[in-house]
BANU-910354 format. One record per residue (C-alpha): residue in three letters; residue number from 0; x, y, z. Coordinates in steps of 0.25 Angstrom, whole numbers, plus 5000, padded with zeros to 4 digits. Each point is the difference from the previous one (the first is absolute). Last residue first. Layout:
  residuo  num    c1    c2    c3
      ALA  NUM     X     Y     Z
...
// end
This chain:
  residuo  num    c1    c2    c3
      UNK  218  4844  5069  4885
      UNK  217  5001  5011  4990
      UNK  216  5003  5014  5002
      UNK  215  4995  5011  4993
      UNK  214  5001  5014  4993
      UNK  213  4990  5008  4993
      UNK  212  4998  5009  4989
      UNK  211  4986  5005  4995
      UNK  210  4994  5008  4987
      UNK  209  4987  5005  4997
      UNK  208  4994  5003  4987
      UNK  207  4985  5003  4999
      UNK  206  4987  4999  5006
      UNK  205  4992  4990  4991
      UNK  204  5014  4991  5003
      UNK  203  5014  5000  4999
      UNK  202  5011  4994  5007
      UNK  201  5013  5003  5001
      UNK  200  5013  4993  5005
      UNK  199  5015  4999  5007
      UNK  198  5003  4988  5009
      UNK  197  5012  4996  5010
      UNK  196  5003  4987  5006
      UNK  195  5007  4995  5013
      UNK  194  5001  4986  5004
      UNK  193  5006  4995  4988
      UNK  192  5011  4992  5006
      UNK  191  5007  5015  5003
      UNK  190  5004  5004  4987
      UNK  189  4995  5014  5004
      UNK  188  4988  5001  4992
      UNK  187  4998  4986  4997
      UNK  186  4986  4999  4993
      UNK  185  5003  5014  4991
      UNK  184  4988  5007  4995
      UNK  183  4990  5005  4989
      UNK  182  4986  5003  5001
      UNK  181  4986  4998  4992
      UNK  180  4986  5003  5006
      UNK  179  4988  5000  4995
      UNK  178  4989  5006  5009
      UNK  177  4986  5000  5006
      UNK  176  4996  5010  5009
      UNK  175  4994  5009  4988
      UNK  174  4990  4988  4998
      UNK  173  4992  5004  5012
      UNK  172  4994  4987  5004
      UNK  171  5008  4995  5013
      UNK  170  5000  5017  5004
      UNK  169  4983  4999  5001
      UNK  168  5002  4992  5012
      UNK  167  5005  5011  5008
      UNK  166  5006  5012  4993
      UNK  165  5008  5003  5014
      UNK  164  5007  4986  4997
      UNK  163  5008  5007  4988
      UNK  162  5005  4988  4991
      UNK  161  5012  4998  4991
      UNK  160  4998  4989  4991
      UNK  159  5008  4989  4992
      UNK  158  5005  4994  4987
      UNK  157  5014  4995  4998
      UNK  156  5013  5001  4992
      UNK  155  5013  4998  5006
      UNK  154  5015  5002  4996
      UNK  153  5013  4992  5006
      UNK  152  5013  5004  5003
      UNK  151  5011  4990  5006
      UNK  150  5009  5010  5007
      UNK  149  5009  4998  4988
      UNK  148  5002  4985  5002
      UNK  147  4994  4987  5009
      UNK  146  4989  4999  4989
      UNK  145  5001  5010  4988
      UNK  144  4985  5002  4998
      UNK  143  4989  4999  5009
      UNK  142  4985  5003  4994
      UNK  141  4988  5004  5008
      UNK  140  4985  4996  4999
      UNK  139  4988  5007  5005
      UNK  138  4991  5001  5013
      UNK  137  4998  5014  5006
      UNK  136  4994  5006  5013
      UNK  135  4998  5015  5006
      UNK  134  4994  5006  5012
      UNK  133  4998  5014  5001
      UNK  132  5003  5006  5016
      UNK  131  5007  5013  4999
      UNK  130  5015  4994  5001
      UNK  129  4996  4989  4989
      UNK  128  4997  4985  5003
      UNK  127  5004  4989  4990
      UNK  126  4997  4986  4995
      UNK  125  5009  4993  4990
      UNK  124  4998  4986  4995
      UNK  123  5011  4994  4989
      UNK  122  5002  4991  4991
      UNK  121  5014  4995  4998
      UNK  120  5008  4998  4986
      UNK  119  5016  4997  5001
      UNK  118  5003  4988  5008
      UNK  117  4987  4993  4998
      UNK  116  4984  5002  5003
      UNK  115  5005  5008  5011
      UNK  114  4990  5005  5010
      UNK  113  5004  5015  5005
      UNK  112  4991  5006  5013
      UNK  111  5002  5015  4999
      UNK  110  4996  5008  5014
      UNK  109  4998  5015  4999
      UNK  108  5004  5013  5006
      UNK  107  4997  5014  4994
      UNK  106  5003  5015  5000
      UNK  105  4991  5011  4993
      UNK  104  5002  5010  4990
      UNK  103  4987  5006  4993
      UNK  102  4998  5006  4987
      UNK  101  4985  5002  4998
      UNK  100  4998  5000  4985
      UNK   99  4989  4988  5002
      UNK   98  4996  4997  5013
      UNK   97  5008  4989  5011
      UNK   96  5012  4997  4997
      UNK   95  5004  5009  4989
      UNK   94  5015  5000  5001
      UNK   93  5011  4995  5008
      UNK   92  5003  4989  5010
      UNK   91  5011  4998  5010
      UNK   90  5006  4987  5004
      UNK   89  5002  4990  5011
      UNK   88  4999  4985  4997
      UNK   87  4999  4987  5008
      UNK   86  5002  4988  4992
      UNK   85  4996  4986  5000
      UNK   84  5007  4990  4993
      UNK   83  4995  4988  4992
      UNK   82  5007  4986  4994
      UNK   81  5012  5003  5004
      UNK   80  5015  5003  4996
      UNK   79  5010  5009  5007
      UNK   78  5011  5004  4993
      UNK   77  5016  5000  5000
      UNK   76  5002  4986  5004
      UNK   75  5010  4996  4993
      UNK   74  5001  4987  4989
      UNK   73  5014  4993  5001
      UNK   72  5008  5002  4989
      UNK   71  5001  4995  4985
      UNK   70  4987  5006  4994
      UNK   69  4993  4994  4989
      UNK   68  4999  5005  4986
      UNK   67  5009  4990  4994
      UNK   66  4999  4986  5007
      UNK   65  5009  4998  5012
      UNK   64  5015  4996  4996
      UNK   63  5001  4986  5002
      UNK   62  5006  4994  5014
      UNK   61  5013  4994  5000
      UNK   60  5003  4985  5004
      UNK   59  5013  4997  5007
      UNK   58  5010  4993  4992
      UNK   57  5006  4986  5001
      UNK   56  4988  4994  4996
      UNK   55  4999  5006  4987
      UNK   54  4990  5013  4999
      UNK   53  4986  5001  5004
      UNK   52  4993  5015  4996
      UNK   51  4990  5003  5010
      UNK   50  4987  5006  4997
      UNK   49  4991  4988  5005
      UNK   48  5005  5003  5015
      UNK   47  4988  5005  5004
      UNK   46  4999  5010  5012
      UNK   45  4994  4995  5013
      UNK   44  5013  5000  5009
      UNK   43  5002  5014  4996
      UNK   42  4987  5005  5006
      UNK   41  4991  5006  4988
      UNK   40  4998  5016  4998
      UNK   39  4986  5000  4993
      UNK   38  4998  5010  4987
      UNK   37  4986  5006  4996
      UNK   36  5000  5010  5012
      UNK   35  5014  5006  4994
      UNK   34  5009  5004  5010
      UNK   33  4998  4986  5007
      UNK   32  4995  4999  5013
      UNK   31  5009  4993  5010
      UNK   30  4998  4983  5002
      UNK   29  4999  4995  5014
      UNK   28  4999  4987  5002
      UNK   27  5014  4999  5007
      UNK   26  5007  4987  5002
      UNK   25  5004  4995  5015
      UNK   24  5015  5002  5001
      UNK   23  5009  4987  4997
      UNK   22  5001  4985  5007
      UNK   21  5011  4992  4995
      UNK   20  5011  5007  5006
      UNK   19  4995  4998  5014
      UNK   18  5002  4985  4998
      UNK   17  5014  5001  4993
      UNK   16  5004  5008  5014
      UNK   15  4995  4991  5008
      UNK   14  5006  4987  4992
      UNK   13  5014  5007  5002
      UNK   12  4997  5004  5015
      UNK   11  4997  4986  5002
      UNK   10  5012  4996  4992
      UNK    9  5010  5008  5008
      UNK    8  4994  4996  5013
      UNK    7  5002  4984  4996
      UNK    6  5015  5004  4996
      UNK    5  5003  5007  5013
      UNK    4  4995  4989  5008
      UNK    3  5009  4990  4994
      UNK    2  5013  5010  4999
      UNK    1  4998  4999  5016
      UNK    0  4998  4987  5001
// end
């Protein structure tokens, strides 16, 4: 009788063990960002087996080597890729900002909106205000080089203006207030997923040449 009960107990344990083994942890739908925004990471259970080379039935199949130019290892999320970013900047501006041949030095704060057309080209809109109350804006294009490497350098060209509110409505029609701008910088200054950027550039207007430098945090 005891052996019969023990047999039923062991059978019950075995059935429960097999049933519990049939359940697995729920699959995660999270796909981490790729190092290159043009690449997408695919979960292991969705990887195609088209590149497998079958052998005879006595040997396991082997995976064919990846095509030339493709990475063999998994992609690592080293950069933040986004369709648009918003950056707060603090900078220093030097040159004839309000009058011809009147050299000035001013600190300024600004906002930069970046709207990406692809991974390496963005349209940017900038709004600025200086310590003396000058108000500026610019609109242009930014080209990023070496994605994911070398701090991601970029160059930028833009058209803009720097208004003096004290002049009233006349500041809007004063052509000396309008500028052509050019700058270079790095998009990933501290290699912290492209949150910190630095920029150095100059402007040209009817008042002369000015120079500026700024640091920004993108979110």
